[in-house]
C-alpha positions in Angstrom: 14.2 -17.9 -12.8 11.0 -19.5 -11.5 7.8 -18.7 -13.4 6.1 -17.2 -10.4 9.0 -14.8 -10.0 9.1 -14.0 -13.6 5.4 -13.1 -13.3 5.8 -10.9 -10.1 9.0 -9.1 -11.6 7.6 -8.5 -15.2 3.8 -8.3 -15.0 3.7 -4.6 -14.2 6.1 -3.5 -16.9 4.6 -5.9 -19.7 1.0 -4.6 -19.0 2.0 -1.0 -18.9 3.9 -1.4 -22.2 0.8 -3.0 -23.7 -1.5 -0.4 -22.4 0.7 2.2 -23.8 0.5 0.5 -27.3 -3.2 -0.7 -27.1 -4.8 2.2 -25.1 -7.0 -0.4 -23.4 -6.4 -1.8 -20.0 -8.8 -4.8 -20.4 -7.4 -5.9 -24.0 -3.8 -5.5 -22.5 -4.7 -7.7 -19.4 -6.1 -10.4 -21.5 -3.1 -10.3 -24.0 -0.5 -10.2 -21.1 -2.3 -13.2 -19.3 -2.1 -15.3 -22.6 1.5 -14.3 -23.1 2.4 -15.5 -19.4 0.3 -18.7 -20.0 2.5 -19.5 -23.1 5.6 -18.8 -21.1 4.5 -21.2 -18.4 4.2 -23.9 -21.2 7.2 -23.1 -23.2 9.9 -21.9 -21.1 10.4 -25.0 -18.9 10.7 -26.9 -22.2 12.8 -24.3 -24.3 14.5 -22.4 -21.6 13.9 -18.8 -20.5 14.7 -16.3 -23.3 17.5 -13.9 -23.1 15.0 -10.9 -22.8 11.9 -12.2 -20.9 10.2 -8.8 -20.9 10.7 -8.3 -24.5 9.5 -12.0 -25.3 6.3 -11.3 -23.3 5.5 -8.1 -24.7 5.8 -9.4 -28.2 4.0 -12.4 -27.6 1.3 -10.5 -26.0 1.3 -7.9 -28.8 0.9 -10.8 -31.4 -2.1 -12.2 -29.3 -3.7 -8.5 -29.1 -3.4 -8.5 -33.0 -5.1 -11.8 -33.3 -8.1 -10.8 -31.0 -8.6 -7.3 -32.7 -8.8 -9.0 -36.0 -11.4 -11.5 -34.6 -13.4 -8.6 -33.1 -13.1 -6.7 -36.5 -12.7 -3.5 -34.7 -9.3 -2.7 -36.0 -9.9 1.0 -37.4 -10.0 2.9 -34.0 -7.7 0.9 -31.9 -4.7 -0.4 -33.9 -3.0 2.8 -35.4 0.0 2.0 -33.4 -0.1 -1.6 -34.6 -0.5 -0.8 -38.3 2.8 -2.5 -39.3 2.2 -5.5 -37.2 -1.4 -5.9 -38.9 -0.1 -5.5 -42.4 2.8 -8.1 -41.9 1.0 -10.4 -39.5 2.1 -11.5 -36.1 5.8 -12.4 -35.9 7.5 -14.8 -33.6 9.0 -13.1 -30.5 12.5 -13.8 -31.6 11.9 -11.8 -34.8 11.2 -8.5 -32.9 13.7 -9.1 -30.0 16.1 -6.3 -30.8 12.9 -4.1 -31.0 11.5 -5.3 -27.8 14.8 -5.0 -26.0 14.4 -1.2 -26.1 10.7 -1.0 -25.0 10.1 1.8 -22.7 9.2 1.2 -19.1 5.6 2.8 -18.8 4.6 1.6 -15.4 4.7 5.2 -14.1 2.1 6.1 -16.8 0.0 3.3 -15.6 0.0 3.9 -12.0 -0.9 7.6 -12.5 -3.7 6.3 -14.7 -4.8 3.8 -11.9 -4.9 6.7 -9.4 -6.5 9.5 -11.5 -8.7 11.7 -9.4 -11.8 10.6 -11.5 -11.8 7.1 -9.9 -13.0 6.5 -6.5 -10.2 5.8 -3.9 -11.2 2.1 -3.5 -11.2 1.8 -7.3 -7.6 3.2 -7.4 -6.4 0.7 -4.8 -7.9 -2.2 -6.5 -6.7 -1.3 -9.9 -3.3 -0.5 -8.8 -3.0 -4.0 -7.2 -4.4 -5.6 -10.2 -2.4 -3.9 -12.9 1.0 -3.1 -11.4 1.1 -5.7 -8.6 -0.4 -8.5 -10.7 -2.8 -9.7 -7.9 -5.9 -11.6 -9.0 -9.3 -10.4 -8.5 -9.7 -13.2 -5.8 -6.6 -12.1 -3.9 -7.7 -8.6 -4.0 -11.2 -9.3 -2.7 -9.7 -11.4 0.0 -7.4 -8.7 1.2 -10.2 -6.3 1.6 -12.6 -8.7 2.9 -15.3 -8.2 0.2 -17.0 -10.9 -2.1 -15.3 -11.7 -5.4 -18.2 -10.5 -7.4 -18.2 -7.1 -5.7 -14.4 -6.7 -6.4 -14.8 -7.9 -9.9 -17.6 -5.3 -10.8 -15.4 -2.6 -9.0 -12.4 -3.3 -11.3 -14.7 -3.5 -14.4 -16.3 -0.2 -13.7 -12.8 1.4 -13.2 -11.6 0.1 -16.4 -14.6 1.2 -18.4 -14.6 4.7 -16.7 -10.9 5.0 -18.0 -11.9 4.0 -21.3 -15.1 6.1 -21.9 -14.0 9.3 -19.8 -10.7 9.3 -22.0 -8.5 9.3 -18.9 -5.1 9.8 -20.2 -2.2 7.2 -20.1 0.2 9.7 -19.3 2.3 11.4 -16.5 0.6 14.5 -15.4 2.0 17.9 -16.5 4.4 19.6 -14.2 1.8 21.9 -12.5 -0.5 18.8 -11.6 2.3 16.5 -10.8 2.6 17.3 -6.9 -1.0 16.6 -6.2 -1.3 13.7 -8.3 1.9 12.0 -7.1 0.4 12.6 -3.5 -2.5 10.5 -4.6 -0.3 7.7 -5.9 1.6 7.6 -2.7 -1.3 7.5 -0.7 -2.8 4.5 -2.5 0.6 2.5 -2.1 0.5 3.5 1.6 -3.1 2.6 2.0 -2.2 -1.0 0.6 0.6 -1.3 3.1 -1.4 -0.2 6.0 -4.3 -2.7 5.0 -1.6 -5.5 5.1 0.0 -4.1 8.2 -3.1 -3.7 10.2 -4.7 -6.9 9.2 -1.4 -9.0 9.6 -1.3 -9.7 5.9 2.3 -9.8 5.3 1.7 -10.6 1.4 -0.3 -7.3 1.1 2.4 -5.2 3.0 5.2 -6.9 0.7 3.1 -6.0 -2.4 3.0 -2.2 -1.3 6.9 -2.4 -0.8 7.1 -3.9 -4.2 5.1 -1.1 -5.5 7.3 1.5 -3.7 10.5 0.0 -4.9 9.2 0.2 -8.6 8.1 4.0 -7.8 11.6 4.8 -6.3 13.3 3.3 -9.3 11.1 5.4 -11.7 11.3 8.7 -9.6 14.6 8.4 -7.8 14.8 12.2 -7.3 11.4 12.5 -5.6 12.0 12.9 -1.8 8.5 11.7 -0.7 8.9 8.5 -3.0 12.1 7.6 -1.3 10.6 8.6 2.2 7.5 6.4 1.7 9.6 3.3 0.7 11.8 4.1 3.7 8.7 4.2 6.2 7.3 1.0 4.8 10.7 -0.9 5.1 11.3 0.5 8.7 7.9 -0.6 10.0 7.9 -4.0 8.0 11.3 -4.9 9.6 9.5 -5.6 12.8 7.0 -8.1 11.4 8.4 -11.2 12.9 8.3 -9.5 16.4 4.8 -8.0 16.3 2.9 -11.3 17.1 3.8 -13.8 19.9 1.5 -16.6 21.0 -1.4 -15.4 18.8 -1.3 -11.8 20.4 -0.1 -8.4 19.2 3.1 -7.5 21.0 3.5 -3.6 21.7 6.8 -2.2 20.5 8.4 -1.9 23.9 8.0 -5.6 24.5 9.2 -6.8 21.1 12.1 -9.1 20.8 14.6 -6.8 18.8 16.5 -9.9 17.8 13.8 -10.7 15.6 13.9 -7.3 13.7 15.3 -7.5 10.1 18.5 -5.3 10.4 19.3 -5.2 6.8 15.7 -3.9 6.1 16.2 -1.2 8.7 19.8 -0.3 7.2 18.1 0.0 3.8 15.2 2.1 5.1 17.7 4.6 7.0 19.8 4.8 3.8 16.7 5.8 1.8 15.6 8.3 4.6 19.1 9.9 4.3 18.8 10.1 0.4 15.3 11.9 0.9 16.5 14.3 3.5 19.4 15.4 1.0 16.6 16.5 -1.3 15.9 19.5 0.6 12.1 19.2 0.9 10.3 17.8 4.0 6.9 16.2 3.3 4.7 14.0 5.3 6.2 10.7 4.4 9.7 11.9 5.3 8.5 13.3 8.6 6.7 9.7 9.3 9.9 7.9 8.3 12.0 9.9 10.5 9.5 9.2 13.5 9.6 5.5 12.6 13.3 5.4 12.6 13.2 7.2 16.1 10.9 4.5 17.3 13.5 1.7 16.5 16.2 3.6 18.6 16.9 2.8 22.3 16.3 4.8 24.3 13.6 6.6 22.3 14.0 10.6 22.0 10.3 11.3 22.9 10.9 15.1 22.7 12.0 14.8 19.1 9.3 12.3 18.3 6.7 14.8 19.6 8.3 17.9 17.7 7.9 15.7 14.5 4.3 14.7 15.2 3.7 18.5 15.7 5.2 19.1 12.1 3.2 16.3 10.7 -0.1 17.7 12.3 0.6 21.1 10.7 1.2 19.6 7.3 -1.7 17.1 7.2 -4.1 18.3 9.9 -4.7 14.6 10.7 -6.4 13.7 14.0 -4.4 10.4 13.9 -1.1 12.1 13.8 -2.5 14.2 16.8 -3.4 11.0 18.6 0.0 9.6 18.3 1.5 13.0 19.4 -0.5 12.4 22.5 1.5 9.3 23.2 4.6 11.3 23.0 3.4 13.9 25.2 2.4 11.2 27.7 6.1 10.0 27.9 7.2 13.7 28.6 4.6 15.1 30.7 2.4 12.1 32.0 -0.8 10.4 30.9 -3.1 13.2 31.9 -1.4 15.5 29.5 -1.9 13.0 26.8 -5.5 12.5 27.6 -6.1 16.2 27.6 -5.0 15.9 23.7 -7.2 12.7 23.1 -10.3 14.4 24.5 -10.3 17.0 21.8 -10.3 14.5 19.0 -13.2 12.9 17.2 -12.1 9.5 16.5 -14.8 7.3 18.1 -14.8 5.0 14.8 -11.1 4.4 15.1 -10.0 1.3 17.1 -6.4 2.4 17.9 -7.9 5.5 19.4 -9.6 3.7 22.1 -6.8 1.2 22.7 -4.5 4.2 23.1 -6.9 6.1 25.4 -7.2 3.0 27.4 -3.5 2.6 28.0 -3.3 6.2 29.1 -6.2 6.0 31.3 -4.7 2.8 32.9 -1.4 4.5 33.4 -3.3 7.5 35.0 -4.8 5.0 37.6 -8.5 5.4 36.0 -8.8 1.6 35.8 -12.6 1.6 35.3 -12.4 4.0 32.5 -9.8 2.1 31.0 -11.7 -1.0 31.1 -14.6 0.6 29.1 -12.1 2.0 26.5 -10.5 -1.4 26.1 -14.1 -2.9 25.6 -14.7 -0.3 22.9 -11.4 -1.1 21.1 -12.1 -4.8 21.4 -15.5 -4.4 19.7 -13.8 -2.6 16.8 -10.8 -5.0 16.5 -10.5 -6.6 13.1 -7.9 -9.4 13.8 -7.6 -12.2 16.1 -4.1 -11.2 17.5 -5.5 -7.7 18.4 -8.5 -9.4 20.0 -6.5 -11.6 22.2 -4.2 -8.8 23.3 -7.3 -6.5 24.2 -8.8 -9.5 26.1 -5.9 -9.9 28.1 -6.2 -6.1 28.9 -9.8 -6.3 29.8 -9.2 -9.2 32.1 -6.4 -7.0 33.9 -8.8 -4.0 34.6 -12.1 -3.8 36.5 -15.2 -2.1 34.9 -16.9 0.9 36.8 -20.2 -0.6 38.1 -23.3 0.8 36.3 -25.6 2.6 38.5 -28.7 0.5 39.2 -32.2 1.6 38.0 -33.9 4.0 40.6 -30.7 4.7 42.4 -29.6 8.4 43.3 -26.5 8.1 41.2 -26.7 10.3 38.0 -27.3 8.5 34.9 
């Protein structure tokens, strides 16, 4: 196995196990990083061990013991390591049987990272750093902020976990639904950040996290549904951009869609439906599936968006319902819905409104809506697509100063 694949596959579990032992994310990160550095040096020469995770955990634990000794702060931090401290660090091979049965504590770690005491942006960054193994540089680049800003954000979050005594644990049953919703929201936010910005790697990281959650919580329908939703959307990535421009769904080359990923997403959706609980991610996954079918069942899509609006009270869900209503009752019906929404800050609201205005024959208004969407666009493919639409429409002339036209 290539070392980069080992890192991706094992980082989250190794770090989670170390956090469970050490009770400190920063110390665990330092120890895990040292263990992976040693692996990069030794494994190409000596061969990969039979139990890579166990080897890495044991090596990292030994490094943590050494670091704690150097810092001379053993008393409060090393109760769980008392045996190791007395006997001294041992080679990974000596503890392999013990390490082979180490628990998978990634679930505890992601609930810690997404604790409500942390700000949402800190939850996202910390989840990417700890579970995904992304570097601070990579996370800063993904969210278009300076390295120093992201570094401080991560440090503050780790310190808050330590000083506020945020538990490294799965929440009790009565808190689990709300806390799980926050975890899923963080993973989906990561996916949407990658999807909207054309960052395939970031979207893939969210799917990686979704797979980990589905493996850890296979009976939770919303976990399965979120993974299904991400897979169904991500399956179209190769067809979303052509000649440097965003390609609308109706114009995409379906032969570029990843059929295996679609099949996997649909299988997960069916599993989620069998659990008997219908949450917002299940509804969104069902909508995503309907959008991949030809022809699309717009009435069913509209009904599902109505359900989603009732569940979430989301203005964005209502905006998407307006698109389905347009396909059923015409653009004026869709515009009547959009005109009730307060989404002036949302770039897709203006591009959606512009499309409906154009279909309604209100060309000048459509031009101004495209201009607003263009001004808010964040990626070059979006800007090129919207520039084409601007060129195809004509602005309404502005009244000259002193004219009799109303202002």
